[in-house]
C-alpha positions in Angstrom: 0.0 0.0 0.0 1.2 3.5 -0.8 1.5 6.3 1.7 -2.1 7.1 2.9 -1.5 10.8 2.2 -1.4 10.3 -1.5 -3.2 13.1 -3.4 -4.9 12.4 -6.8 -4.6 15.8 -8.5 -6.3 17.0 -11.7 -5.5 20.0 -13.9 -7.8 20.9 -16.8 -7.9 24.7 -16.8 -6.2 25.0 -20.2 -4.9 22.9 -23.1 -2.9 20.7 -20.8 -4.9 17.7 -19.5 -2.8 16.6 -16.5 -3.2 13.9 -13.8 -0.9 13.2 -10.9 -0.7 10.7 -8.0 1.4 12.6 -5.5 3.0 11.7 -2.2 5.8 14.3 -2.3 8.0 15.9 -4.9 10.3 12.8 -4.9 7.5 10.3 -5.0 4.9 11.0 -7.7 3.6 9.9 -11.1 2.4 12.6 -13.5 0.8 12.2 -16.9 0.2 15.2 -19.3 -1.7 15.3 -22.6 -1.4 18.5 -24.6 -4.2 18.8 -27.1 -7.3 20.9 -27.4 -10.7 19.4 -26.5 -9.5 16.0 -25.3 -10.1 16.4 -21.6 -13.4 14.5 -21.4 -12.1 11.8 -23.7 -8.8 11.1 -22.0 -9.0 12.0 -18.3 -10.5 8.7 -17.0 -8.0 6.7 -19.0 -5.2 8.9 -17.7 -6.3 8.4 -14.1 -6.4 4.6 -14.5 -3.0 4.5 -16.3 -1.5 6.7 -13.5 -3.0 4.6 -10.7 -1.7 1.4 -12.2 1.8 2.8 -12.8 2.0 4.4 -9.3 0.9 1.1 -7.8 -2.1 2.3 -5.8 -5.8 1.5 -5.6 -8.1 4.5 -5.7 -9.6 3.9 -2.3 -6.1 4.3 -0.9 -5.8 8.0 -1.8 -6.3 10.7 0.8 -8.0 13.3 -1.3 -8.6 14.7 -4.7 -7.1 18.1 -5.6 -8.4 19.9 -8.6 -7.5 23.2 -10.4 -10.5 25.5 -9.6 -9.7 28.3 -12.1 -9.7 30.6 -13.8 -9.3 29.1 -17.2 -11.3 27.3 -19.9 -15.0 27.1 -19.0 -15.3 23.6 -20.4 -12.0 22.4 -19.0 -12.8 23.6 -15.5 -16.2 22.0 -15.5 -14.8 18.7 -16.7 -12.0 18.7 -14.0 -14.3 19.7 -11.2 -17.0 17.1 -12.2 -14.4 14.3 -12.4 -12.9 15.3 -9.0 -16.3 15.5 -7.3 -17.5 12.2 -8.8 -14.4 10.3 -7.7 -14.4 11.9 -4.2 -18.1 11.2 -3.7 -17.7 7.6 -4.8 -14.7 7.0 -2.4 -16.0 9.3 0.4 -12.8 11.4 0.1 -12.4 15.2 0.4 -11.8 17.5 -2.5 -9.2 20.2 -2.4 -10.0 23.1 -4.8 -6.8 24.8 -5.9 -6.6 28.4 -7.4 -4.8 27.9 -10.7 -2.7 31.0 -10.7 -1.6 30.7 -7.1 -0.5 27.1 -7.7 1.6 28.2 -10.7 3.0 31.1 -8.7 4.0 28.9 -5.9 5.8 26.6 -8.3 7.6 29.5 -10.0 8.9 30.9 -6.7 11.0 27.8 -6.1 13.0 28.8 -9.3 13.2 32.6 -8.7 15.5 34.7 -6.6 14.1 36.3 -3.5 12.2 39.6 -4.1 11.6 38.8 -7.7 8.4 40.5 -8.8 6.6 38.5 -11.5 3.3 38.6 -13.4 1.3 35.8 -14.9 -0.9 36.7 -17.9 -3.2 34.2 -19.7 -5.6 34.8 -22.5 -9.3 34.8 -21.5 -10.7 35.8 -24.9 -9.8 37.8 -27.9 -10.0 41.1 -26.0 -9.2 40.3 -22.4 -6.7 38.5 -20.2 -6.4 37.0 -16.8 -3.7 38.8 -14.8 -2.0 38.6 -11.4 1.3 39.8 -10.0 3.3 38.2 -7.2 6.5 38.7 -5.2 8.8 35.7 -4.5 10.3 35.4 -1.1 12.4 32.4 -2.0 10.1 29.8 -0.5 6.7 31.1 -1.1 4.9 34.2 -2.6 2.9 37.2 -1.7 0.3 38.8 -3.9 1.1 42.2 -5.4 -1.9 42.6 -7.7 -4.9 40.4 -7.1 -6.1 38.1 -9.9 -8.3 40.2 -12.2 -9.6 40.4 -15.8 -8.0 43.1 -17.8 -8.4 44.4 -21.4 -5.8 43.6 -24.1 -4.5 47.2 -24.2 -3.9 47.1 -20.4 -1.5 44.2 -20.4 1.8 45.9 -21.1 1.1 48.7 -18.6 0.0 46.3 -15.8 3.1 44.1 -16.3 5.6 46.9 -16.9 7.2 46.9 -13.5 7.5 43.1 -13.2 10.9 41.6 -13.3 9.6 38.6 -15.2 6.3 38.1 -17.1 5.0 34.6 -17.7 2.4 34.7 -20.5 0.7 32.6 -23.1 0.8 35.4 -25.7 3.6 36.0 -28.2 3.5 39.8 -28.6 4.2 40.8 -25.0 7.8 42.1 -24.8 10.3 39.7 -23.1 7.5 37.4 -21.8 8.4 33.8 -21.0 6.0 31.5 -22.7 3.7 29.3 -20.5 0.8 27.0 -21.0 -0.5 26.0 -17.6 0.5 24.5 -14.3 0.5 20.7 -14.3 -1.3 18.4 -11.9 1.8 18.0 -9.7 1.9 21.8 -9.2 -1.7 21.5 -8.1 -0.9 18.8 -5.6 2.1 20.7 -4.1 -0.1 23.8 -3.5 -2.9 21.6 -2.1 -0.5 19.9 0.3 0.9 23.2 1.5 -2.1 25.5 1.6 -5.3 23.5 0.7 -8.5 23.1 2.6 -10.3 19.8 2.4 -13.9 20.1 1.4 -16.5 17.3 1.9 -19.6 19.4 1.1 -19.3 18.7 -2.6 -22.6 20.5 -3.6 -21.0 23.9 -3.0 -17.9 23.2 -5.1 -17.9 25.1 -8.3 -15.1 26.3 -10.6 -13.9 29.9 -10.3 -14.5 31.3 -13.7 -13.8 35.0 -13.0 -15.0 35.8 -16.5 -18.7 35.5 -17.2 -19.7 33.0 -19.8 -21.7 34.4 -22.7 -23.0 31.9 -25.2 -22.8 32.9 -28.8 -25.6 31.9 -31.1 -25.0 31.6 -34.8 -27.3 33.7 -36.9 
């Protein structure tokens, strides 16, 4: 039997469909699939493949951590639904993990102390998710809270950051990112997460309102 603190973590907020079985950063199995619109098709197969290779039975996990957003509406719904379904079936808690904070916590481990960095991700054609953080070497503090900004505001908002991590190409000196992976979600969950057993109140954090477009 594996360590009874194993976290099954799920990240589906963007193009990366990622699953991890995680005890600690030296004992984990992670599987990533990068392709648009494959989350619902692949995620259960990925969980089973990861479980088998990690050598664990699903009832042995401690909890299910899931990226709660912001990000893709469809991706977040899929990830949260899968996490809640598995947790309910096993009577295990869910740990919702804020996507940007999980990625920021991961980045701070690679950055010098007092590095100010921004994370910018496309939300639609005209607006972006944005947050700014300060690394203290082991963790982070929030400089600018997560917010939705217009395309023309991006450069101004990120101007005083030492480093900008972004999924857009035309931002000067930006380091290209896609999304955090499931192991990043698990690390944040282990360090900061709250276990939730009242599944009915768990919903993704979209930040941006979803507006359905109808073809005329």
